[in-house]
C-alpha positions as CSV (number, residue, x, y, z in Angstrom):
1,M,0.6,-7.5,-15.7
2,V,-1.2,-6.5,-12.0
3,S,-3.5,-4.0,-12.9
4,L,-3.5,-1.4,-9.7
5,P,-6.6,1.5,-9.0
6,R,-5.6,4.9,-8.9
7,L,-6.0,5.1,-5.5
8,Y,-4.5,2.1,-2.5
9,P,-5.2,3.5,0.9
10,I,-3.2,2.4,3.4
11,L,-4.5,1.2,7.1
12,D,-2.2,1.2,9.3
13,T,-3.0,0.4,13.0
14,S,-1.2,2.9,14.5
15,C,-3.5,5.4,13.5
16,F,-6.7,3.6,14.8
17,H,-6.9,3.9,18.8
18,N,-9.2,0.9,18.5
19,G,-9.8,-1.5,15.2
20,G,-13.9,-0.4,15.6
21,S,-11.8,2.2,14.0
22,L,-10.4,0.3,12.1
23,F,-13.1,-1.2,10.0
24,E,-15.5,1.4,10.1
25,T,-12.4,3.1,8.2
26,A,-12.7,0.2,6.5
27,R,-15.9,0.1,5.6
28,E,-16.2,3.5,4.6
29,L,-13.8,3.6,1.6
30,A,-14.8,0.3,0.7
31,E,-18.3,2.6,0.1
32,A,-16.5,5.3,-2.2
33,G,-14.7,3.0,-4.7
34,C,-11.5,1.7,-3.5
35,T,-10.6,-1.7,-5.2
36,L,-7.5,-2.4,-3.2
37,M,-5.9,-1.8,0.4
38,Q,-3.5,-2.9,2.3
39,Y,-3.6,-3.8,6.0
40,R,0.1,-2.8,8.4
41,N,0.0,-3.6,11.5
42,K,4.0,-3.0,12.7
43,S,3.6,-3.7,16.7
44,G,0.8,-5.8,17.7
45,N,1.2,-9.6,18.0
46,A,0.6,-12.3,15.8
47,R,-2.4,-13.4,17.1
48,Q,-4.3,-9.8,17.6
49,M,-2.9,-9.6,13.5
50,L,-4.9,-12.1,12.5
51,E,-7.5,-11.5,14.2
52,E,-7.8,-8.3,12.5
53,A,-6.6,-9.2,9.0
54,R,-9.2,-12.2,9.4
55,E,-11.9,-9.7,9.9
56,L,-11.3,-7.0,7.7
57,R,-11.7,-10.0,5.0
58,A,-14.8,-11.2,6.8
59,R,-16.7,-7.3,6.5
60,L,-14.7,-6.0,3.5
61,G,-15.8,-9.9,1.0
62,A,-15.0,-10.2,-1.9
63,S,-15.1,-6.9,-3.5
64,V,-12.2,-5.5,-1.7
65,K,-8.7,-7.0,-3.0
66,L,-5.9,-7.3,0.3
67,I,-3.0,-6.9,0.9
68,M,-0.4,-7.8,4.3
69,N,2.1,-6.5,5.0
70,D,5.6,-7.9,6.0
71,R,3.8,-11.0,7.6
72,A,3.2,-14.0,4.6
73,D,2.0,-16.6,7.0
74,I,-1.2,-14.3,7.6
75,C,-1.5,-13.7,4.9
76,L,-1.8,-17.3,3.8
77,A,-3.9,-17.5,6.7
78,A,-6.3,-14.9,6.5
79,Q,-6.3,-15.3,2.6
80,Y,-5.5,-11.9,1.5
81,E,-4.7,-11.4,-1.9
82,G,-1.3,-9.9,-1.9
83,L,2.1,-9.8,0.8
84,H,3.7,-5.9,0.7
85,V,7.3,-6.8,2.4
86,G,9.8,-3.7,2.5
87,Q,13.2,-3.2,2.0
88,D,13.9,-4.9,6.0
89,D,11.5,-7.8,5.6
90,L,11.1,-11.1,3.9
91,S,13.8,-10.2,1.0
92,P,10.8,-11.1,-2.6
93,E,11.5,-14.5,-3.5
94,A,11.4,-15.6,0.0
95,A,7.7,-14.1,0.4
96,R,7.2,-15.0,-3.7
97,R,8.7,-18.7,-2.6
98,I,5.9,-18.9,0.3
99,L,2.3,-17.1,-1.3
100,G,2.6,-18.6,-4.9
101,P,3.7,-18.0,-8.4
102,A,-0.4,-16.4,-8.0
103,R,-0.6,-13.8,-5.1
104,W,0.5,-10.2,-5.8
105,L,3.9,-9.6,-4.3
106,G,4.3,-5.3,-3.9
107,V,7.7,-3.8,-2.6
108,S,8.6,-1.5,-1.0
109,T,11.9,1.7,-2.8
110,H,13.3,4.7,-1.5
111,N,15.9,4.9,-4.3
112,P,16.4,4.2,-7.9
113,E,19.4,1.7,-6.5
114,Q,17.1,-0.3,-4.6
115,L,13.8,-0.1,-7.7
116,A,16.5,-0.8,-10.0
117,E,17.6,-4.0,-7.8
118,A,12.8,-4.7,-7.0
119,D,13.1,-4.7,-11.0
120,Q,14.6,-7.7,-11.1
121,T,12.6,-10.4,-8.8
122,S,9.2,-11.5,-8.9
123,A,6.9,-8.5,-7.2
124,D,3.7,-7.5,-9.3
125,Y,4.6,-3.4,-9.0
126,L,6.7,-2.1,-6.7
127,A,6.5,1.9,-4.7
128,I,8.5,4.3,-4.3
129,G,8.9,6.8,-1.5
130,P,8.6,9.3,-0.1
131,V,7.9,11.0,-2.7
132,F,7.0,13.7,-0.4
133,A,7.8,14.6,3.6
134,T,5.8,12.1,5.6
135,A,4.6,12.1,9.7
136,S,3.7,8.4,9.1
137,K,7.1,6.8,9.6
138,A,9.7,7.4,13.0
139,N,12.1,7.6,11.0
140,P,11.7,8.3,7.3
141,D,14.3,7.8,4.8
142,P,15.1,11.0,2.6
143,V,11.8,12.4,0.2
144,V,12.7,11.3,-3.9
145,G,10.0,14.5,-4.5
146,L,8.5,14.3,-8.2
147,E,11.7,13.8,-9.5
148,G,11.8,11.3,-8.4
149,V,9.1,9.1,-9.0
150,R,10.0,10.2,-13.3
151,R,13.5,8.2,-12.2
152,A,11.4,5.2,-11.2
153,R,8.8,5.3,-13.6
154,E,11.8,5.5,-16.0
155,L,13.8,1.9,-14.2
156,T,10.6,-0.7,-14.2
157,R,7.9,-1.6,-16.3
158,K,6.1,-3.0,-14.1
159,P,3.2,-0.7,-11.8
160,L,4.3,2.0,-9.5
161,V,3.5,3.2,-6.1
162,A,3.8,6.4,-5.3
163,I,4.1,6.2,-1.2
164,G,5.2,9.0,1.8
165,G,2.7,12.7,2.2
166,I,1.1,12.1,-0.6
167,T,-2.3,14.3,-0.1
168,R,-5.7,15.1,-1.9
169,A,-3.9,18.2,-3.4
170,N,-0.5,17.3,-4.3
171,A,-1.6,13.3,-5.6
172,R,-2.2,14.6,-9.5
173,S,1.0,16.2,-10.1
174,V,2.1,11.9,-9.0
175,V,0.8,10.6,-11.1
176,E,1.3,12.3,-14.0
177,A,4.6,12.6,-12.8
178,G,4.8,9.0,-13.5
179,A,2.7,6.5,-11.1
180,D,0.1,4.4,-11.7
181,A,-1.1,4.5,-8.1
182,V,-1.2,6.6,-4.7
183,A,-0.6,5.3,-1.8
184,V,-2.3,7.3,1.4
185,I,-3.1,7.2,5.3
186,S,-3.1,10.1,7.0
187,D,-5.0,12.1,4.4
188,L,-7.9,9.3,4.0
189,L,-7.9,8.6,8.3
190,R,-10.3,12.2,8.7
191,D,-14.4,11.2,7.1
192,P,-13.0,8.7,4.9
193,R,-15.6,7.9,3.0
194,K,-15.9,12.0,1.4
195,S,-11.7,11.7,1.5
196,A,-11.5,9.0,-0.9
197,E,-14.8,10.1,-3.1
198,E,-12.3,13.9,-3.6
199,F,-9.3,10.9,-3.7
200,L,-10.4,9.9,-7.2
201,R,-12.2,12.3,-8.8
202,V,-8.8,14.1,-8.1
203,L,-7.4,10.9,-9.8
204,G,-9.2,10.8,-12.4
């Protein structure tokens, strides 16, 4: 079973106005002690995504595990350690066939039915959310709350990542509800190194 660090930063390119700040943020997060990050680009073309993905890999080196969002082909080409798929992306089993057995595979779920279904796949970890209201998605799924995290914990033994509106103020409660890790986008953007250090302190 994979072992997830408590803090799972997501580098969403829509939050950065140029590639430089993306790489700078990644560097600061790594310096703060983050050992796992996801690269998420919902709007770029494949060439741009591959270039950025490879640049992240080159800059962060072996100290950070990198997870690619959605794109199994780019995950392999950029030599990332894992792939994360959503409900509308490649199915977990199709992704696994492309990735092979060694790479990590994560699946997003938004309700108990989706989570129970994903639990039956070869996914290494499952994500549940949004836990709280989030501004990171244009059409977010209904908020599941801490009760949704507790329910998810009952339904799976796989590592559980909570996502959606998680901040330094509420992160501890999410872990106490049963999440193994918290995925964070917005609350790491301002002063990433200091923010990440605070998260790591709160999460213990």
